[in-house]
N, C-alpha and C positions, 0 to 999 in steps of 0.2 A: 353293242356288237363286240364280240371278242376279236382280238387282233388275229391276222392270218397266221397260220402255222408256218414256222420257219423250216428250212430244209432239214435241220437236225430233229425236228419234231414230227416229220411226216413218214418216217420209216417204221412201219408197223407190219408184222412184228419185227423185232430186232433181228431175228434170223428166220427167214421164210422157209416153209417146208416145201421143197421142190424135188422132182424126180423120185429117186428111190426112197427118200425120207417121207414123202407123201404116201407112196404105195405101201410102205412097211410100217406106217404109223401105228395102226391098230395092233398088228401082230407083235410089235416090240413092247407095247404098253399094256394091253388088255387080255392077252391070251394065257398068261400065267395065272395061277390061283391068286397071287397077290394083286395082279392087275384087275382080275375079275371082281375082287372085293372092292378095290378102289372105284371101279365103274359102278358097282351096286350102291356104294355110299354116295356117289355123285347123283345117281338117278333118284335117290330118296329125296333130294332137295327139291324136286319138282312136285312132290305130294301136296304141300301147302298151296302151290299155284293151281294145280289141276282141280282142287276143290273149289276154286273161285272162278274158273273159266267154264264157259259152255261152248259146245261145238256148234258152228264152225268158227271159233274165234280166230282172229288174224294174228299170227305170231312172227316176230322177227328174231333170227339168231345172228349175232355178230361173232365172226370167227367160227364158222361151222365145222371146220376141219373135214373129217370123213363122214359127217352127217349122223353121228351116233344119236344125238338128241333130236335133230330135225326129223330123222326117219321115225323115231319113237313117237313124236308128237303128230306127225302126218298119219301114222297108222291109227292113232286115236281119233282122227277125224278133223284135226285142226288144219287151217290153211297156213302154210309155213313159207316164209321167204328167208333163205339162208345165204349169208354173205361170207366171203373169205378173201384175203388179199392174194392167195396162192391159186393160180390157175390149175396147178397139178392137184392140189387138195380138192378143188371143186370137181375136177374130172373123176376122182375117186368117189366123192360124195354122190355124184350123179349116178354112178354105177351102183352104189349102195341103195339108192332110192329108185331104182328101175321099177316101173310099174306103179309108182305113187304119183298120181296126177295132181295132188294138192300140195306139192312142194316145188318151189322154183329156186334158182340160184343166180347169184350175181357176184362178180369179182369186184370188191370194193374195200376201202379203208373204213375202220370203225368210227373215226371221229369226223368223217365228212361223207355222209350218206345223202342221197338226193331225194329221199321220200319226204312228203309234206308233214307238217306238224300233226301229231295225234293220229298217225295212220295205222297204228297197231294196238291191239288189245293187250299184248304181252311182248316185252322185249327182254332178251337175256344174252349174257356172254359168259361162257365157262372156259377156264384155262386160257384166257385171253389178256386180261388186264395186266398180269405179271409179265407178259411177253412184249409189251409195248416198249418203245424206245426210251420213254421218260415218264416220270410221274405226272408231268404237265399233260402229256398226251393221254395218259390213262384217265385223268380227271375230265379232260375234254370228251373222251369217249363216253364216259358215264353221263355227262350232261347231254350228249347227243342221244343216248338211249332214252333219257327222260323226255327229251323234246319229241321223240317219235311215238311215245306212248300217249294214248288218248286220256282225257280226263276220266279218272276212275280206273284206268288201266294199270297193269302191273309191270314192274321192272325187277329183274333178278340180277344182282351184281355179285360175282365171285372174284376173290382176290387172294393173293398170298399175304398172310397176316404179319404185319410189322411188329406186333406186340408179342409174338410167340417167344417164350423164354429160351435162351441158349441157341437161338437160330444162328446158323453158320453164315458168314458173309456170302453174298450172292449178287450177281448182276441183275437179277430179276427186280422188277418194280414191286415194291411192297406198300400196302396201304393198311390202315387200321379200321376197326369197326367205328370208332369215333369219327374218323375222317370221312368215311362214307356217309355216316348219319348226318354230319354237319352239311355236307354237300347236298344231301337229299332235302334237308330242311330249307336250305337256301334256294333250292330249285323247285319248291312247291310240292314236295312229296312227304308222305308219312311212312314210318317204318312199320311194316306188318310183322316181320319176324327177323331174328338173327340166329344163324345156325353156324356150326363149326364142323369140320371134317378133318380127320387125321391129327388127333392130339399128339401122337407120337411120330408124325412126319412120314412122308412116303419113303424116304431112305431107310427108316427103321422097318416099315412094312415090307420092303423088298428083301430084307434079311430074315424075315420070319420063315421058319421051315414050312414046307407045303402042308404037312399034316396038322400044323397048328393054326393055319389061316382061319378056319371057321371059328375057333375059340378067340382068336385075335380080333375078328370082326365083332364079336359080342363085347369084348373089352372096349374097342374103339367106339361103338355106338353108345355104350353107357358113359364112357369118359367124356365124349363130345357133348353130351347133354349137360354135364356138370361143369366142364372146363372149357366151354365154348369160347370165351374171350382169348384163350391161349392156344386154340387149335391152329394148325399150320395153314389151313385154308378156311376162309370166311365166306359166308353167304348171307347177303342182306336182301330181303324182299321188300320192295317199296310199292306203295300205291300213290299214283299221281292224283293230286287234289283237283 
C-alpha cells in the first residue's frame, strides 16, 4: 500500500480554473487559428485508441476541463465519466454536454478516485499531469489511471516532455517517455504507442502568422513523426495486461 498523500501532495491542479478562468478557457486557447491547430493535433492522439475500442465502451477522463474530449467521445457512442477538481469547470462542461445522456460528471482529484479496480475500458488525461502540484502526485495519478483500467483496457497518458531540448525553466511538472514507460512496466502495462505533439512548442506556434498556420500544421505533423522523443508534449498509450 502506498503511503497517504501529504497536504503538499494533494493540491491538484496547482492552480484551479475557477470563475471567469473556467468560462473563458476555450475562447482563450482554441478559438484562434493557432489554438484550433493545437486542438486538432490533440484530437489526432485518440485515433489509435478508437481503433481498439467498441461502442459502448466505458471511458474515464481525468481532468475533463470544459469536456472537449468527453463530448467528442460521448457523441461517438461511448459511455463517459468525466472528473475535474474545479466545480466551475464541471459546470461549463455540463453545459457543453447538454443533451448527451451518456456522459456524467464528478468533482474529484485525479490520484484518489473512488471507482473499483478495472472499472473502465479506457482511461485518459490530457493537459493534466503537468498541472499537478508535484512529480510524485503526477506519478500517483498515472498509477491510479492504470488501477482503474480493466485487464486488456487502455490508458492514455499525456505529459510535458522533460527531454525536449532547449526547454525554458517552468513550474510545470515534466516527465519523460522513459519514465512513463518504466512506470507502465512496473504497473503491469505494455506500451502500445508513443507519440509527440508540438516539436516547436506551443509558444512558437502562438507566434506563427495566421496565414501560415495550415502550412505550420503540415510541418508539425511531419516533424513529430520523426522527432517524437523531443516533442514538447508526449503521449503514451498503454494496454493493461
